[in-house]
C-alpha positions as CSV (number, residue, x, y, z in Angstrom):
1,M,-25.7,-96.8,-70.4
2,N,-28.5,-95.9,-68.1
3,C,-31.4,-93.7,-68.9
4,S,-30.2,-90.7,-66.7
5,K,-27.0,-90.6,-68.7
6,A,-28.8,-90.9,-71.9
7,H,-31.2,-88.1,-70.9
8,K,-28.2,-85.7,-70.4
9,L,-26.9,-86.6,-73.9
10,I,-30.2,-86.1,-75.8
11,S,-29.9,-82.4,-76.5
12,P,-26.2,-82.5,-77.4
13,Y,-27.1,-85.5,-79.7
14,I,-29.9,-83.6,-81.5
15,D,-27.6,-80.5,-81.9
16,G,-24.8,-82.7,-83.3
17,E,-22.3,-82.0,-80.5
18,L,-21.4,-85.5,-79.4
19,S,-18.3,-87.5,-80.5
20,E,-18.7,-90.6,-82.6
21,R,-18.2,-92.9,-79.7
22,E,-20.9,-91.1,-77.6
23,V,-23.3,-91.2,-80.6
24,S,-22.9,-94.9,-81.0
25,V,-23.3,-95.6,-77.2
26,L,-26.4,-93.4,-77.2
27,E,-27.9,-95.0,-80.3
28,N,-27.4,-98.5,-78.9
29,H,-29.2,-97.4,-75.8
30,L,-32.1,-96.0,-77.8
31,K,-32.5,-99.3,-79.6
32,V,-33.3,-101.1,-76.4
33,C,-35.0,-98.4,-74.4
34,P,-38.4,-97.2,-75.7
35,N,-38.7,-94.4,-73.2
36,C,-35.6,-92.7,-74.3
37,W,-36.4,-93.3,-77.9
38,T,-39.7,-91.5,-77.5
39,E,-38.0,-88.7,-75.7
40,V,-35.5,-88.3,-78.6
41,E,-38.3,-88.2,-81.1
42,E,-40.2,-85.6,-79.1
43,M,-37.0,-83.4,-78.8
44,K,-36.4,-83.8,-82.6
45,G,-39.9,-82.5,-83.2
46,L,-39.3,-79.6,-80.9
47,H,-36.0,-78.9,-82.4
48,K,-37.7,-78.7,-85.9
49,L,-40.2,-76.2,-84.6
50,F,-37.4,-73.9,-83.4
51,V,-35.3,-74.3,-86.5
52,N,-38.2,-73.4,-88.7
53,T,-39.4,-70.4,-86.9
54,E,-39.2,-66.9,-88.3
55,K,-36.4,-64.9,-86.9
56,F,-37.1,-61.3,-85.8
57,E,-34.5,-58.6,-85.2
58,A,-34.7,-56.9,-81.8
59,P,-35.5,-53.1,-81.9
60,Y,-32.6,-50.7,-81.6
61,G,-31.4,-50.3,-78.0
62,F,-33.3,-53.4,-76.7
63,H,-30.1,-55.0,-75.4
64,T,-29.2,-51.8,-73.6
65,R,-32.6,-51.4,-72.0
66,V,-32.8,-55.0,-70.8
67,M,-29.2,-55.0,-69.4
68,G,-30.0,-51.6,-67.7
69,N,-33.1,-53.1,-66.1
70,V,-31.1,-56.1,-64.9
71,N,-28.3,-53.9,-63.4
72,A,-31.0,-51.8,-61.7
73,T,-32.7,-54.7,-60.0
74,K,-29.3,-56.1,-58.9
75,T,-28.3,-52.8,-57.1
76,K,-31.7,-52.3,-55.4
77,K,-31.5,-53.1,-51.8
78,M,-34.3,-53.8,-49.3
79,P,-34.9,-50.6,-47.5
80,G,-34.4,-50.4,-43.9
81,I,-32.6,-53.7,-43.6
82,S,-29.1,-52.7,-44.4
83,I,-28.6,-50.4,-41.5
84,P,-29.7,-52.9,-38.7
85,V,-27.8,-55.7,-40.4
86,R,-24.6,-53.6,-40.5
87,L,-25.1,-52.6,-36.8
88,A,-25.6,-56.3,-35.9
89,E,-22.4,-57.3,-37.8
90,A,-20.5,-54.5,-36.0
91,A,-21.9,-55.7,-32.6
92,I,-20.8,-59.2,-33.4
93,V,-17.3,-58.3,-34.3
94,L,-16.9,-56.2,-31.1
95,V,-18.3,-59.1,-29.0
96,L,-15.7,-61.4,-30.6
97,I,-12.9,-58.9,-30.0
98,A,-13.9,-58.6,-26.4
99,I,-14.0,-62.4,-25.9
100,G,-10.5,-62.7,-27.5
101,I,-9.2,-60.1,-25.1
102,M,-10.7,-61.7,-22.0
103,S,-9.6,-65.2,-23.1
104,G,-6.1,-63.9,-23.6
105,S,-6.0,-62.1,-20.3
106,F,-7.4,-65.2,-18.5
107,L,-4.8,-67.5,-20.2
108,V,-1.9,-65.2,-19.2
109,K,-3.1,-64.4,-15.7
110,G,-5.2,-67.5,-14.7
111,I,-3.2,-70.4,-16.0
112,M,0.4,-69.0,-15.8
113,P,0.3,-66.4,-13.0
114,G,4.1,-66.4,-12.3
115,K,5.0,-66.4,-16.0
116,A,2.9,-63.5,-17.2
117,P,5.7,-61.0,-17.5
118,D,7.8,-63.5,-19.5
119,V,4.9,-64.3,-21.9
120,I,4.3,-60.5,-22.4
121,A,8.0,-59.9,-22.9
122,S,8.2,-62.7,-25.5
123,L,5.5,-61.2,-27.5
124,H,7.3,-57.8,-27.8
125,L,8.8,-57.0,-31.2
126,D,12.1,-56.0,-29.7
127,V,12.9,-59.7,-29.3
128,F,13.0,-60.2,-33.1
129,E,15.9,-59.1,-35.1
130,Y,14.8,-57.0,-38.0
131,A,17.7,-58.0,-40.3
132,P,19.4,-61.2,-39.0
133,P,23.2,-61.5,-39.7
134,G,24.0,-63.6,-42.8
135,T,21.1,-62.3,-44.8
136,L,21.1,-59.9,-47.6
137,G,19.3,-57.3,-45.4
138,G,21.9,-57.8,-42.7
139,A,24.7,-57.4,-45.1
140,Y,23.2,-54.1,-46.5
141,L,22.7,-52.7,-43.0
142,A,26.3,-53.7,-42.1
143,M,27.5,-51.8,-45.2
144,T,25.4,-48.7,-44.6
145,E,26.2,-48.5,-40.9
146,G,29.9,-48.7,-41.7
147,R,29.6,-45.6,-43.9
148,N,27.7,-43.6,-41.3
149,E,30.4,-44.1,-38.6
150,K,33.1,-42.3,-40.7
């Protein structure tokens, strides 16, 4: 085990969250690495300080006030920036749409001048069957159309 992996396991080791295998691998590393051993001892001392501290109960409504302040800071926006940014976004979208229209027009008229009507006709939705025969929708339409003819 290298020191960077050992460093990541020190806090879970002190808290007793490691598996037996991880504990043995870390302890073997600590036997041969004085730097990591020193760090573990320092962390154990820090852990003892926190374990032995007196616990205080938060005043009534503390959580609500803190969360209210957090939510208030999340919703605050920088004044004056949102409108220009939104206008810039809209302008970019409009420019991209215009570029798309112009490039489509160029492709249809510039590259294939004789086939432009064929291309436009092939893109029309009347070319597609809305319920091809042999499908459930086609069978339903065939049944309902037969009733309407009587």
